[in-house]
N, C-alpha and C positions, 0 to 999 in steps of 0.2 A: 504494500500500500504506500503510494508516494506521499511524501511529506506535504506537498501542495494540497492534495486532496484532503488529508487530515486537517490541514489548516483551515480549509473553508467549510468543514463540517458544521461548526456553530452557525455560520451564516445560512447554509443550506437548511438547517433545522429551523431557524427563525422563519425562513420563507415558507417551509412546509407547515409550520404552526399557524402562520397567517392564513394559508389556504384552508387548513382544516377548520379554523375558527369561522372563516367566511362561509365555507360550505355548510357548517352547522347552523349559523344564524339564518342563512338563506333557505335552507331546507331542514327545518327543525324536526320533521318526522323521520329523518334519516338517523336520528340519535340512536346509539352512540357511535355509529360506524366511522364517520370522519375522524373522530377522536381516537378510536381504536387503531385505525391505520396509522395515524400519527404516532401513537404510543409504540407501535411495532417499529417504526422508523427510529424513534428515540432509543429503544433498546438496542437496535442494530448499530446505531451511531456510537453509543456508549461502548458497545462490544468491540468495535474496530479501533476505537481510541485506546482502550486499555489492553488490547490483545498483546500478549508477550511482554507487557511492561508492568502490570500490576497483577498480584494474585487475585483470585476471585473474591477472597475474603476482604481484602483491602478495597477492591472496587465496589463491592456491595456496601461496605461500611461507609463509603463516601457518597454513594448514589441512592441508597434507600430513602433518605429524607426527601430527595428530589422526586423520586417515583411516587411517594406518598402525596407530595404536594401536587404533582401532575394529576393524580387520581382525584384529589379534592377539587382542583380547578375543573376537571371534567364533570364532576357532579354539579358544580356551579352553573354549568350551561343549562341545567334543568330548571333552575329557580330564579336566575337573573333575568329580569324583564325590561327594566328601564334602559334608555339609551346610554346614560352615564355609566350604569352598572355594566352594560355590555362592553363599553369602551375600556373600563378599568380591567375587566376580566380578560379581554382580548390582549391588552398590553401586558398583563402578567403572563398570559399563556404564551406569548411570543418572547418576552424578555427573560423569563426564568430559565427555560431550556438553553437559550443562547449563552447566558452568563455561566451556567453550570458547565456546559461543554467547553466553553472558552477557558475556564479555570482548569478543567481536566486536561485540556491540551497543553496549557502552560506548565502544569505540574509535571507532565511526562516529557514534553519535547522542548520546553523553554524554561527550565527551573530557575534561571537567573531572574526572570520576569515574574515569577509566581509569588504573590503576596504570602507572607508567613501565615500558615493555617487558613489560607483563603477559603478552601472548600468547607472546612469546619465552621468558620464564622458565617459563611453564606447559608449553610444548612440551619444554623441557629436562627438566622433572620427569616428563614422560610417557615418556621414553626407557627408564628401568629397568622401568616397568610393561609397556610394549610388548614389550621384549626378553624379560622373564620369561615372558610368556604365549606369545610366538612360539617361543621355544626349547623350552618345555615341550610345546607342541603338536606341534612337529616331532619331538621325541623320542618322544612317544606314537604319532605316525603311523609313525615309523620302526620302532618295536617291532611294530606291527600289520601294516605293509605291506612292511617291509624295503626302504626306499627306497635307491637307489644313493647313494653318498657324494657324488657330484658335484651331485646335486639339493639336498641339505642345504647343502653348501658354497656353491653358487651362490646359493641363496635367502638365506643369511646375508650373502653378499658384497653383494648388491643392497640388502638390508635395512640393513646398516651404512652403505653409501655414501649412501643416501637420507636416513637420519636425521642423519648428520654434515653433509650439505649443507644441509638445510632447518632445522637448529637453529643455524645460524651466527649470530654476533652481528649485530644490525641494521646496523652500520656496516661489516661485512666486505665486501671486494671480491669480485668473481666469481672471480678467480684464487685468492684465499685459500680461498674455498669449495670450489673444485675440488681444491685440495691436500688439504684436510681430508676431502673426500669420498673421495679415493683412499685416505687413511689409514683411513677408516671401512670401505671395502671390504676392505682388507687385514685389519683387525681382525675383521671379519665372517667372512672366509674362515677365519681361525684358529679362531674360535668354532665354525664349522661342522665343521671337522676334529675339534675336541675333542668335539663332540656325537657324532661317529661312533665315536671310539676310547675315550672315558672311560666306564667302567662305573658311571655314577651314576644315581640315580633321576631320574624325570622333572622334578620341581620343583627338585631340586638342580642339574640341568643348567640350568634356567631361571635360578636364582639366580646361578650362576657366570657365565652369559652376560650377565646384567644388570650384574653387577659389572665384567666385562671391557670392556663397551661404554661404561659410564657414566664410568668413571675417566678415560679420555682426554678426554672432553668436559668434565669438571670441571677438568682441567689446562688446557684451552684458555681457561678464564676468566681465568687469570693473565696472558694476553697483552694484556688490555684494562685501561684505567684506569676507576675506581680499583682498583688491585690489592689483593687481600686481604693482611692483615698476615702477616709471617713466622710469627708464633705460630699463626695460623689454618692456614697451610700445613703446619706440623709436626703440628698436631692432626689435620688431615684425613688426612695420610699415615699416622699411627699408627692412626687409626680404620679406614682402608681396609685396612691390613695385618691388623688384628684381624678384620675382617669376612671377608676372604679365608680366613684360617685357620679361622674358625668354620664357614664354608660347607663346606670340605673335611673338617674333623674331624667335624662333626655329620651330614654327608650319609650316606645309606644307599647303600653300594657294592653293586652287584649283579653 
C-alpha cells in the first residue's frame, strides 16, 4: 500500500461520510444502509492504516471509542429533525472520522508530527459527544417503542463500562482499567434509570447523560502527573456545578 494512498485516506473518508450523510437525509427510508456502508469503509480504512504497524490489541484500544461514537452518531440520524441539528450532526459525522484517521496516520507514519497522547485525548473528548447522541437516541426510541427499563439500563451499563475502559490513561494497568470500567458500568446503569424515570426532553436527557458520564472521567485525570493546579480544580468544579444547574433549569420537562 503506497504511502500516498494512506495519506489521503482521512480525506477520502471525510468525503464518503459527507455522501453517506447526504444520502441518509435525502432518502430517510433507506436507514441505516448508507451509514452501514460507510461504517464498512471506516473499518477497512482503519485496517489498512494499522496493518503490520500496530497489534490488534493496540489498534482496538485506540479505535473502540471512535467506533462507539460513530454508532451513537448513526443512531442520531433517527431522532434529529431540525435543520440546525442536522447541520451539527453532519459536521460531527464528517469531522470525527477525519481527525481520528489523521491522528492514526501521524502516529504510524509521521510520529514527529503526532501530538503527545493525541488519540487518547481525542477519545476522551468524544465521550460527551457519544453519550449525548446515544442517550438522546435511546430516549427517542423509548418514546416511540416503549422499551423495557432493563434494555435502556443494560445498554447504558455496557456503554459506560466500555468507554471508561478504553479511554484509560496510556500508562494505566489492566487492573486499574477494570476498576474504572466497573465504575463506568455503575454510572451507566444510573444514567439508564434516570433516562427511564426523569420526564425530560430528548436532548436534555442527552445533555444530562453526557455530563454525568464525563465528570468522573475528568476527575480521573487528577490521578496522573502532572496534576492540574488546585485553582484549575476549583474552577472546573464551579463550572461543572453551573452546567449541571443550567441543564436542569433550562430543560423542557414533559
